[in-house]
N, C-alpha and C positions, 0 to 999 in steps of 0.2 A: 473422276474422269481419267482418261488415259494420260499417262505421264510421258512427255516427249520433249526433247530439247527444241524441236521444231513443230510447235502445236498446229494442229489442223483447225480449220474454221469450225466454230461450234454452232450447232443448230439445236434449238430448243423447240420441242413439239408439245403443245398443250392439248391433252385429251387422247385417250386411248381407245376412242370408238373407232369406227370403220375407217374414217379419213385419216386419223393420226396413226392408225395401225398400218395402213397401206403406205403412208409416207415413210414411216420408219423402215418397213420392209424394203423399200426401194433404196433407202440410204445405208442399209446394212452392208458391211464390208467395203465401204467406199472411204475415201481419204477425208473424212469428216468426223468430228465427234458429235454424237447425238444424245441429248438429254430428253427423255419422254417423261412428262409429268402428268399424273392423274390423281384425283382424290380417292380412287379405289385401287386395289392391287390386282384387279382382273378386268378382262374384257368381256362384255356381255353381248350375246347374240340376240339382239333386241326383237327380231321377228318372231321369236318363240316365247317371249314373256307371257303372252296370254295362255300358253300351254302350262306354264308354271302356275299361274293364278287359278287355272281350272284343274289342277291336280293330275295333269297328264305327264309332266316332267318334273324332276327334282331340280332345285335351283343350280346344283353343281353341273347339271348336264347342258346348261346353256351359258356357262361362264367358264373362262380359262385364264389362269394366272398369267400376268403380262410378263413376269420374269422368265417363265417357262417358254413363252413364245420366242424370246430374244436370247435364250441360253445358247452360248456358243457364238454370239455375235459380239466381238470385243469392243466395237466402236459405239455400242448403244448401252447407255445406262438408264435405269428406271428409278424414278423417285416418286414415292406416294406422298401427296400433300395437296393442300388447297392453295390456288394461286390468289393472292390478295391484292397484288398491284403489278401493272405492266408499265414500265417507264421506257417509252420508244426513243426518247432523247439520249438517255444514257445507255440504252440497250441492256436493260436489267429486268429480271422477272423475280418477284418476291413470292416465296413459297412458305406456307406454314403447315406444320404437322404438330398438333397439340401445342406444347409450349416452345417448340423449335421454329425459330424464323431464320431463313437464309435467303440470300440474294444470289441469283445466277446470272452472270452476263452471257450474252449471246451475240453472234454475228448475224444469224438469220433466225426468225421466229415463225412457226407455223401455228396457226390458230385453228384448232379442230375440236372445240368444246361443245359442239352439237346444239341441241334445242331443248326447250322446256315446253310444258303444256301451255296453250294459249286459251284464255277465258274470255277474250274479246270485250273487255271492260267490266265483266262481272267477276271481280276478284273475290267477292264473297262466296262464290261457288266453290272455291278451293277448299274452303273449311269443311264442306260436307261431301265432296266427291273424291273418288279414288282415281289415281292416275296410273298410266302404264308406261312410265318412262324409265324405270330402273328395276333391277332385281328385287330390291326391298319393297318397291311398290307392288310387285307381283306377289311376293310372299304375304304382305299385308292384306291384300285383297283375298288371298286363299284362306288365311286365318279367319278373316271376317266372314266369308261365305260359310265355312264349316261351322263357326260358332253360332251363326244365325239359324242354321238348320237344326242344331242341337237345341236351341231355344224354342224354335217353332214346334219341335216334337214334344216339348214339355208344356207349352202353354195351352190353356183351354179356351182362350178368346179367339173366335174365328177371325175377327178383323185384324188382330195383332198377328195371328198366324199368317194370314194373307200377305201383310206387309213384309214380314220377315222372309218370305219366300218369293218376293217379287223383286226383280232386278231390272234396272234401267241402264242401257248403254247409250250414251250421247255422242253421235257422230257416225256418219255413214260412210266413212272411208274403210280401207282394208282393215285397219286395226279394230274398228267398231264392229264390222261384220264378223271377223274372226273371233272376237271375244264373245259376241252375242251367240253365235252358233255353238262355240264350245261350252259356254255356260249352260245353254239349253240342254246339251247332251249330258253334262254333268249332272244337272238337276234330275232330268227325266230318265236317264238310263242307268245312273249309278246310285245317287243318294236316295231317290225315291224307293229304290228296291231295299234299301237297308234300314229304313225307318218304318217301324210297325205301328206308328201312331194311329189312333182312331178319333176322328176320321183321318184317312190318309192325307199326306202332304201333296199339294199340287203346286209346283213352281211355275211362274210366268216370267218371260223374259221380253222386254221391250227394247226396240231400237228406235231412238228418236233422231230425226234429221231435219235440218233447217230447209234444205233444198227439196224440190219435188222428185228427186232421184238419189240413188246411192252411187258410190264410186264415180265421182265427177270426171276424172281423166279418161274413163273408159268409153268405147263406142257405145251407142244407144242400145244396140242388141245385147251386149254383154251386161250392161246395167240392168236391163229388164231380166235377163237370165239370172243374174245374182239375186235380184229381189224376189223372183219366184222360187228359187231354191232356199232362200232364207224363210220365206213364209211357209214352204212346204215342211220345213224342219219344225215349225211350230213357234218361231219367233214373231211376235206382233210388231210390225214395222208401221211407224207413224211418220209420214212425210209432210213437209211444208208446215211444220208445227213446232217451232223452236221452244226450248225450255226458257221460262222467265223467272222462275224461283226454284231454289232448292233448299229444302228444310231437312231436319234430322229424320222426319218420319213421312215425307212426301215430296213429290215435285209438282209444279204447276206449269202447264203449257200455255201457249199464246192464246188458244182458243178458250181458255178457262178450265179445261180438263185437269183434274187432280188425280195423280197416281200415288196411292200410299205405297211406300217403299222405304227400306233402310239401307239400300244399296244403289249408288249411282257411280258409273264408271264413266270418266270424261275422256272421250276419244275424238274430240271435235276439232282438233288442229294443234299445231306447234308454232312457236316463234323462236328466234335466235336466243341462244344462251346469253343472259345478262352480264357475263363476265368482262366483256369488252366494252362495257358502258362508258368507261373513262377515255376511250381512244378518240382522238381527233380525226375522224373519218366519216364520210357520207354513209347513210344507212337508208335501207328500204323501210316501209311502214312496219313490217314485222320484225325489224331489228337486225336484219342481216347487213353485213358490211359490203359495200360496193367494192368489187375487185375488178381489175383489168383482165383481158383474155388470158393473160399469163398467171392469173390468180394472185397477183400482188394487190395488197389493199391500197386503194386510191390515195395517193400522197405519201405512201410509205414503201420505198424501194425494197427494203429487206424484211418486209412483213407480208406473210401469205395467209390467206383464209381459205378453208375448204369445207365442203360438206354443207350442213345445215346453216352454217355461220356465213357462208359466202353468197352474195347476190350477183348473179351474172345472167344476161339475157342471151337466149339462143338466136340463131339467124332469123327466126320469125317474130323476134321482139318479145318473147315470153321468158319469164325467168326460169332457169333450170330447176326442176322439182327438188324438194327436200327428201331424196330417196337414197338408199344405201348404195346402189351402183354408181350414182353421181358422186357420192363422198369417196368411194374406192377409187375412181378414175381421177378425181381431183387431187386426192392424196398423192397418188403416183406422180402426177404432172408437177405439183408443187415441189416434190423432192427433185424431180429431174430438172426443173427450171432453176433451182438453187445450184445444183451441180454445174448447170450451163453458165449461170451468172459468176460462179467462182472460176470457171474456166474462161471467162471473157466472151462468151457466146450469147446471142440473143435468146431470150425465152420463147418457148413454143406456146401457141394459143390452145386454149381447151376446146377439144372437139368431143362431144358426148356420143359414145357408141351405145344407142338405146336398143337393148335386147328385149324390151317389152315389160309387161307388168302382169302380176297375178295376185290373186287373193283367194284363200280357202274360206269356206263358209261352214263346213262341218264334215261329217263322215261322208266321203265320196261325193262331196259338193265343192265346186270351186269354179272360178272363171280365170282365164289367161288370155293375154293379148300378146302373142309371141312375135317379137321384132316389129310390132305394131302393123302386122299384116295378116297374121294367122289367128283367128279367134278360136278358143277352145272352152267348152263348157261341161260341167259334170265330172264324170269319173276321169276322163282323159286329162282334164285340166288339174284335177286333184292329184293324179299320179305325177304330173309335171311339177306341181308345187312341192310334193314330197321330195322328189329327186333333187330339185334345186337346193332347197333348204338343207338336205342332208349333206351334199357335197361341199357347201360353203360353210358348214359348222366347223369350228376349229377343234382340232385334236381328234385322232383316230379313236380313242377310247370313248369320246363323247359321241361320235358318229355311230359307233357300234351300239352303245347303250340306248341311244335315242332311237335307232332302228328297231331294236328288240322291243322297246316300250311301245312304239307305234304299232308294231305287229300284234303285240299282246293286247293293246287297247282295241285294235280293229276286230280281232276274232272274239274277245271276251266282254267288251264294253268296260272293262275294269280300269279304274284310275287308282293306282296303288298308293300314290303320294298323298294321302288324306290325313295328315297329322297336323294338329294345331300347335304352332310354335310361339305363341304369344309369350313374351317374357314379362312376368308379373313380379313386382316387389313384394316380398313376403317378410313378415316380421320373424326374427330369429326365434328359434325355440326356447321356451323358458329354461333356465338353468337347472341342472339336476341337483337335487337336494342330497347332500351326502349324509 
């Protein structure tokens, strides 16, 4: 950290997601020392993970090195490592990287460790399902899909071929719709054209949702518009029929229906990161920490939680959603309130500026609820979605490359990032005989 005869207050930020990133940006060039800790050395633009999984974007186009983000900001240091313990009494954070273990003291701590996939008591599902929480998840799913298509082109068994080319997405939120739509387009507009198997390959994509509708937070008209667009694309939508069993070669629904498949993508919900499980603080049923309007964790004056980790109710008595705009705004406020606390001023309460919601469904298909007043559907909503995600992507190079890829994909239907990167252990070659 910065060496000074008069040290500044030290703020440790756990997590380089959107909440942690925006908190650090607000603390940059201030009279504080900041330590940003993450188990990865890059920030991931998670809204576009499904495009990595479906071969539309390269992993490097949705990730940006954390150290590059804060290059030239002298009061922010970045440490890559896994947080193993938080001691709020001694104000210490224990961090491990491989065999190196270090303890970092803090004056203030911001928790921004995000969320994990929620299986609602069916932990056995995790063994068979793919998640969409990280860049490695997206690459693993991409490898899996491409490998299964290669196997389907090779096998002569019609039943096995059908299972290999059937994909099930569980969850009718934005991630589920975006993933299902993109996978259908990948299957039926790209891969199908490249495999000359006889008989030809025919992929099927299912979206399974517990509720009788998709996109729960959206108005009814936009829910219906999204459902119609998804079905018009060719995705088979099954509502009010939850998954009760997931096996290696099929899933079973509540009504007894069985869908043979080798691929299940779980997008049914998230819960708070388990990292803070040892903290003495009240929690919501989904594991989020109860925070005051100032974002201080209840019972801990110098501990702040933001984003998916924070539970705070809005003026209507509803918890703020686990969305990126909420995390961004809470990260900035937590940083500002720490600076106010250092200066002896009272903290400001969180007031969410809701600019609306949007979800893309496929090529020229999307829905948007702008400022919770203006509904958009179809091509206009799709353009709005493209523009928003492009301007919020970190790094000019990434923005330019993504724009070029999107334009290429739109006009050619081509998904150029179709390489299988499975890392397999291989036996060393036999020694040469001299």
